[in-house]
C-alpha positions as CSV (number, residue, x, y, z in Angstrom):
1,L,0.0,0.0,0.0
2,S,1.5,3.3,-1.1
3,M,0.1,6.7,-0.1
4,K,0.9,10.3,0.6
5,I,-0.2,11.9,3.8
6,S,0.2,15.3,5.3
7,I,1.3,15.5,9.0
8,P,1.8,18.8,10.8
9,G,4.2,20.8,8.5
10,R,5.4,17.7,6.6
11,R,4.5,15.8,3.5
12,I,5.9,12.3,3.1
13,A,5.5,9.3,0.9
14,L,5.0,6.0,2.7
15,A,5.1,2.5,1.4
16,V,3.7,-0.1,3.7
17,C,4.2,-3.8,3.1
18,L,2.3,-6.1,5.4
19,S,4.0,-9.4,5.2
20,A,5.5,-12.2,7.2
21,A,8.8,-10.3,7.1
22,T,7.2,-7.2,8.5
23,T,5.6,-8.9,11.4
24,D,8.8,-10.8,12.2
25,A,10.7,-7.5,12.4
26,L,8.3,-6.3,15.0
27,T,9.1,-9.2,17.4
28,V,12.3,-10.2,19.1
29,P,14.3,-11.5,16.2
30,S,14.4,-15.2,15.9
31,I,17.7,-17.0,15.3
32,T,17.6,-18.7,11.9
33,R,21.0,-18.3,10.3
34,R,21.8,-21.9,9.7
35,A,24.5,-23.6,11.8
36,V,25.9,-20.5,13.5
37,D,22.7,-18.6,13.9
38,T,20.3,-21.4,14.6
39,M,19.9,-23.0,18.0
40,W,22.0,-23.8,21.1
41,G,24.0,-26.8,20.2
42,G,26.5,-29.6,20.7
43,R,27.7,-31.7,23.6
44,G,30.3,-30.9,26.2
45,G,32.4,-27.8,25.8
46,D,33.2,-28.1,22.1
47,K,32.4,-24.8,20.4
48,G,32.4,-26.6,17.0
49,A,29.8,-29.1,18.2
50,A,26.5,-29.4,16.4
51,P,23.4,-27.5,17.4
52,F,20.4,-29.3,18.9
53,R,17.5,-29.2,16.5
54,W,14.5,-27.8,18.5
55,R,12.3,-27.5,15.4
56,S,12.9,-28.7,11.9
57,S,12.7,-25.2,10.3
58,S,15.5,-23.8,12.4
59,L,18.4,-25.2,10.3
60,G,17.1,-24.1,7.0
61,S,15.9,-26.4,4.2
62,S,18.4,-29.2,4.8
63,A,21.5,-30.3,6.6
64,S,23.7,-29.2,3.7
65,S,24.0,-25.7,5.0
66,S,27.0,-24.0,3.4
67,E,29.8,-22.8,5.6
68,D,30.7,-20.2,2.9
69,D,27.2,-18.7,3.3
70,I,27.5,-18.7,7.1
71,T,30.7,-16.7,7.0
72,S,29.8,-14.4,4.2
73,L,29.7,-10.7,5.2
74,N,26.2,-10.3,4.0
75,S,25.0,-13.2,6.1
76,I,26.8,-11.8,9.2
77,R,25.5,-8.3,8.6
78,S,21.9,-9.7,8.4
79,T,22.4,-11.3,11.9
80,L,23.9,-8.1,13.3
81,I,21.1,-6.0,12.0
82,R,18.5,-8.3,13.7
83,L,20.5,-8.1,16.9
84,E,20.0,-4.3,16.9
85,E,16.3,-4.7,17.8
86,T,17.1,-7.1,20.6
87,I,19.7,-4.7,22.1
88,I,17.5,-1.6,21.7
89,F,14.4,-3.2,23.2
90,G,16.5,-4.6,26.0
91,I,17.9,-1.2,26.8
92,I,14.4,0.3,26.7
93,E,13.3,-2.3,29.2
94,R,16.3,-1.6,31.5
95,S,16.0,2.2,31.3
96,Q,12.6,2.2,33.1
97,F,14.4,1.4,36.4
98,C,16.9,3.5,38.3
99,Y,20.6,2.8,38.3
100,N,20.2,0.7,41.5
101,S,23.9,0.4,42.1
102,I,23.5,-2.0,45.1
103,V,22.9,-4.9,42.8
104,Y,26.4,-4.6,41.3
105,G,28.4,-4.7,44.5
106,A,32.1,-4.2,44.1
107,L,31.8,-4.2,40.3
108,C,30.4,-0.7,40.5
109,T,33.1,1.8,41.3
110,S,32.0,4.9,39.3
111,D,30.8,8.2,40.8
112,E,27.3,7.0,40.2
113,C,27.7,4.1,42.6
114,I,29.2,6.3,45.3
115,M,26.5,9.0,45.0
116,N,23.5,6.6,44.8
117,S,24.6,3.7,46.9
118,A,21.9,1.9,48.9
119,D,22.3,0.1,52.2
120,P,24.3,-3.0,51.4
121,S,22.9,-4.8,54.4
122,Q,19.7,-5.3,52.4
123,F,21.3,-8.3,50.7
124,G,22.8,-11.4,52.2
125,D,25.6,-13.7,50.9
126,F,25.3,-14.8,47.2
127,G,28.4,-16.9,47.3
128,E,31.9,-16.4,45.9
129,G,33.2,-15.8,42.4
130,T,36.1,-17.7,40.8
131,D,38.6,-15.2,42.4
132,G,37.1,-15.7,45.9
133,S,35.4,-12.3,46.0
134,P,31.7,-12.1,46.9
135,L,29.2,-12.3,44.1
136,S,26.9,-9.3,43.5
137,F,23.2,-9.8,43.0
138,L,23.7,-9.3,39.2
139,E,26.4,-11.9,39.1
140,Y,24.3,-14.4,41.0
141,M,21.4,-13.9,38.6
142,L,23.7,-14.1,35.6
143,F,25.4,-17.2,36.7
144,G,22.1,-18.9,37.6
145,T,20.7,-18.1,34.2
146,E,23.8,-19.3,32.3
147,D,23.9,-22.5,34.3
148,L,20.3,-23.3,33.3
149,H,20.9,-22.5,29.7
150,A,24.1,-24.5,29.6
151,K,22.2,-27.6,30.4
152,V,20.4,-27.3,27.1
153,R,23.6,-26.7,25.2
154,R,23.4,-22.9,24.7
155,Y,27.2,-22.3,25.2
156,T,28.3,-25.1,22.9
157,S,27.1,-23.0,20.0
158,P,30.0,-20.9,18.6
159,D,28.0,-17.6,18.7
160,E,27.2,-17.9,22.4
161,H,29.6,-16.9,25.2
162,A,29.1,-17.3,28.9
163,F,30.2,-14.8,31.5
164,F,31.0,-17.7,33.9
165,P,32.4,-20.3,31.4
166,N,34.3,-22.2,34.0
167,R,31.4,-22.7,36.4
168,I,28.5,-23.6,34.2
169,S,27.1,-27.2,34.0
170,G,27.4,-29.6,31.2
171,P,24.4,-30.5,29.0
172,L,21.6,-32.8,30.2
173,A,22.0,-36.4,29.3
174,A,18.3,-36.6,28.6
175,L,18.6,-34.4,25.4
176,P,18.4,-36.1,22.0
177,S,21.5,-36.4,19.9
178,P,22.6,-33.1,18.3
179,V,22.3,-32.3,14.6
180,S,25.7,-32.7,12.8
181,T,27.2,-29.6,11.3
182,N,30.7,-28.4,10.4
183,A,32.7,-26.1,12.6
184,V,32.8,-22.5,11.4
185,L,35.5,-20.8,13.5
186,S,39.1,-21.9,13.6
187,D,40.5,-23.7,16.6
188,V,44.1,-22.6,15.8
189,G,45.6,-21.0,18.9
190,G,42.3,-21.1,20.7
191,A,40.9,-18.4,18.4
192,A,37.3,-19.8,18.7
193,D,37.4,-19.6,22.5
194,I,38.2,-15.8,22.8
195,N,35.9,-14.3,25.4
196,F,35.7,-10.6,26.2
197,N,32.7,-10.8,28.6
198,D,34.7,-9.8,31.7
199,V,35.5,-6.5,29.9
200,L,32.0,-6.1,28.6
201,L,30.4,-6.6,32.0
202,L,32.4,-3.8,33.6
203,R,31.9,-1.4,30.7
204,Y,28.1,-2.1,30.8
205,I,27.9,-1.3,34.5
206,R,30.2,1.7,34.4
207,E,29.5,3.2,31.0
208,V,26.2,2.0,29.5
209,L,24.0,2.0,32.6
210,P,24.8,5.6,33.7
211,S,23.8,6.8,30.2
212,I,20.4,5.0,30.0
213,T,19.1,5.2,33.6
214,Q,18.3,7.8,36.2
215,G,20.4,7.8,39.3
216,G,19.2,6.6,42.7
217,D,17.5,3.5,43.9
218,D,13.8,2.5,43.3
219,D,13.9,-0.8,45.1
220,Q,13.2,-2.7,41.9
221,H,16.3,-4.9,42.3
222,G,15.0,-8.1,41.0
223,S,13.5,-6.5,37.8
224,T,16.7,-4.6,37.4
225,V,19.0,-7.7,37.2
226,V,16.6,-9.6,35.0
227,A,16.6,-6.8,32.5
228,D,20.4,-6.5,32.9
229,V,20.9,-10.2,32.0
230,I,18.9,-9.8,28.8
231,V,20.9,-6.8,27.7
232,L,24.2,-8.3,28.6
233,Q,23.6,-11.5,26.7
234,A,22.5,-9.6,23.6
235,L,25.6,-7.3,23.8
236,S,27.8,-10.3,24.3
237,K,26.4,-12.0,21.2
238,R,26.8,-8.8,19.2
239,V,30.4,-8.1,20.0
240,H,31.6,-11.7,19.8
241,Y,30.2,-11.9,16.3
242,G,33.4,-10.1,15.5
243,K,35.0,-13.5,15.4
244,F,32.8,-14.5,12.4
245,V,33.6,-11.1,10.7
246,A,37.4,-11.8,11.2
247,E,37.1,-15.4,9.9
248,S,35.3,-14.1,6.8
249,K,37.9,-11.4,6.1
250,Y,40.8,-13.8,6.9
251,Q,39.5,-16.2,4.3
252,S,39.5,-13.4,1.7
253,D,43.2,-12.6,2.3
254,P,45.0,-15.1,4.5
255,E,48.5,-14.2,3.3
256,G,47.9,-10.5,3.9
257,Y,46.6,-11.0,7.5
258,Q,49.4,-13.5,8.3
259,R,52.0,-11.0,7.2
260,L,50.5,-8.2,9.4
261,V,50.2,-10.5,12.4
262,E,53.8,-11.7,12.1
263,D,54.8,-8.0,12.2
264,D,52.6,-7.3,15.2
265,D,51.0,-4.5,13.2
266,V,47.8,-4.0,15.1
267,V,47.2,-0.5,13.5
268,S,47.3,-1.9,10.0
269,I,45.1,-4.9,10.9
270,M,42.6,-2.6,12.4
271,A,42.7,-0.3,9.3
272,K,42.2,-3.4,7.1
273,L,39.2,-4.5,9.1
274,T,37.5,-1.1,9.2
275,N,34.8,-0.1,6.8
276,E,33.9,3.5,7.6
277,K,30.9,3.6,5.3
278,V,29.3,0.5,6.9
279,E,30.1,1.8,10.4
280,Q,28.3,5.1,9.7
281,Q,25.3,3.1,8.4
282,V,25.2,1.1,11.6
283,L,25.3,4.2,13.7
284,R,22.5,6.0,11.7
285,R,20.4,2.8,11.7
286,A,20.8,2.4,15.5
287,R,19.8,6.0,16.1
288,L,16.8,5.7,13.8
289,K,15.6,2.5,15.4
290,A,16.0,3.9,18.9
291,A,13.9,6.9,17.8
292,T,11.3,4.6,16.3
293,Y,11.0,2.0,19.0
294,G,11.2,4.6,21.7
295,Q,8.0,6.2,20.6
296,D,4.5,5.0,21.4
297,P,2.6,5.2,18.1
298,L,-0.8,5.3,19.9
299,L,0.3,8.6,21.5
300,V,1.4,10.2,18.2
301,S,-1.2,12.7,16.9
302,L,-2.9,11.0,13.9
303,P,-4.8,12.7,11.0
304,E,-8.5,12.3,11.2
305,L,-10.0,9.6,9.1
306,E,-13.5,10.2,7.7
307,G,-16.3,8.1,6.2
308,E,-15.3,4.7,4.9
309,K,-11.7,5.3,5.7
310,K,-12.5,4.7,9.4
311,N,-13.0,1.0,8.6
312,D,-10.0,0.7,6.3
313,L,-7.5,-1.4,8.3
314,A,-4.7,-1.0,5.9
315,G,-5.2,2.8,5.7
316,I,-5.2,3.1,9.5
317,V,-2.0,1.1,9.7
318,A,-0.4,3.2,7.0
319,V,-1.5,6.5,8.7
320,A,-0.1,5.3,12.1
321,A,3.1,4.2,10.5
322,A,3.5,7.5,8.8
323,S,2.9,9.4,11.9
324,A,5.3,7.3,13.9
325,A,7.9,7.7,11.1
326,V,7.7,11.5,11.3
327,A,8.0,11.4,15.1
328,A,11.0,9.1,14.8
329,V,12.8,11.3,12.3
330,E,12.2,14.3,14.4
331,A,13.5,12.5,17.5
332,M,16.5,11.3,15.6
333,E,17.3,14.7,14.3
334,T,16.8,16.7,17.5
335,G,17.8,14.1,20.1
336,S,14.4,14.5,21.8
337,L,14.2,13.2,25.3
338,G,10.4,12.6,24.9
339,G,10.7,8.9,24.1
340,K,11.6,5.9,26.2
341,V,15.3,6.1,25.2
342,N,17.5,8.9,23.9
343,P,18.5,8.1,20.3
344,P,21.9,9.9,20.5
345,V,22.7,7.8,23.6
346,I,22.0,4.5,21.7
347,E,24.2,5.8,18.8
348,G,26.9,6.6,21.3
349,I,26.8,3.1,22.8
350,Y,27.3,1.6,19.4
351,R,30.0,4.2,18.5
352,D,32.0,4.0,21.7
353,I,31.5,0.5,23.0
354,I,29.9,-2.0,20.7
355,I,31.8,-1.3,17.4
356,P,35.2,-0.8,19.1
357,M,34.8,-4.0,21.2
358,T,33.7,-5.9,18.1
359,K,36.8,-4.8,16.2
360,D,39.1,-5.6,19.2
361,I,37.7,-9.1,19.2
362,E,38.4,-9.3,15.5
363,V,42.0,-8.3,16.0
364,A,42.4,-10.8,18.9
365,Y,40.9,-13.6,16.8
366,L,43.1,-12.9,13.8
367,F,46.2,-13.0,15.9
368,K,45.2,-16.3,17.5
369,R,44.1,-17.6,14.0
370,C,47.5,-16.9,12.7
371,G,49.3,-18.6,15.6
372,R,50.4,-15.7,17.7
373,D,49.3,-13.8,20.8
374,P,48.4,-10.1,20.4
375,P,51.3,-7.8,21.4
376,E,51.2,-6.8,25.1
377,G,49.2,-3.7,25.8
378,W,47.5,-3.6,22.4
379,Y,43.9,-3.5,23.8
380,G,42.6,-0.1,24.8
381,G,39.0,-0.9,25.6
382,M,39.2,-0.1,29.3
């Protein structure tokens, strides 16, 4: 359905396509990218192990999924674009609660924690971490969630990474045998096992949360950590997809990357990996999506529909979509704080944290892939 509609001071052309693809985009994105982007898989701790087939449509049309397709940049970008919705919706959910620094314990060392700390005696003992330090409420919830998911093989899939990889359980023996697929990432030098979640966790608490929440404590501690776990798992999946990007680019020029790695030339590797045009597209898309999803379309002023148009469902949808689009563009351009989340803040999270961490993981993977450790002090993410 194509139509033109006038909305306070603007005239826009809108094309609305009501299809399965449209409705799927409005829900939490399903994971359907063949062997890598399908289901939680394999047995034991083998990242190359096969995924467990929960439903027959999850793995595509047949078991002959192409590894070349999985590691193509177009395939990877499709997955990363779908993850944008998951991340933005998760941030919107988390932003409705205050910072609630008490749930982060010793992980929270920023000024925000000091200024808005609650009485720590509210919480008891959640046990100890791997280094012997006491677990925070968030860590307790995160570990418990991961341990449950590990039992159904979530972390044997190469695109999933646990925050507590050394403490989670093995898969349940009661599960059926997994579907057989080929490994996608390289095991050379432990490249496939690279895990930046310890860095991500601290940056989320100290950088992301202060930018999306109000200070103080609203006593919604349980809801806070549940929302945190959802955002953290989505962010982890997003940044660690850098390993698939790196593998794809390595396959396109193995000799070139091998030479740069042997020279410890991190700067040239980073330059070779960087696509400024694509990064700018990601930033603009993240800002637009934040502006769109942060608006309630039912609260946007709609043009009046008269006569038979009142019963025209397609017309009503088109008008609502047009109104929401105008509001989203205005929010994106002005950085309006009237929505549920500030679009420039989401853009900043992608620009300052998500994209740089993804590229750092790419660099680390390429060094391991080429049989060397990255040079000491190369990583500047913290």
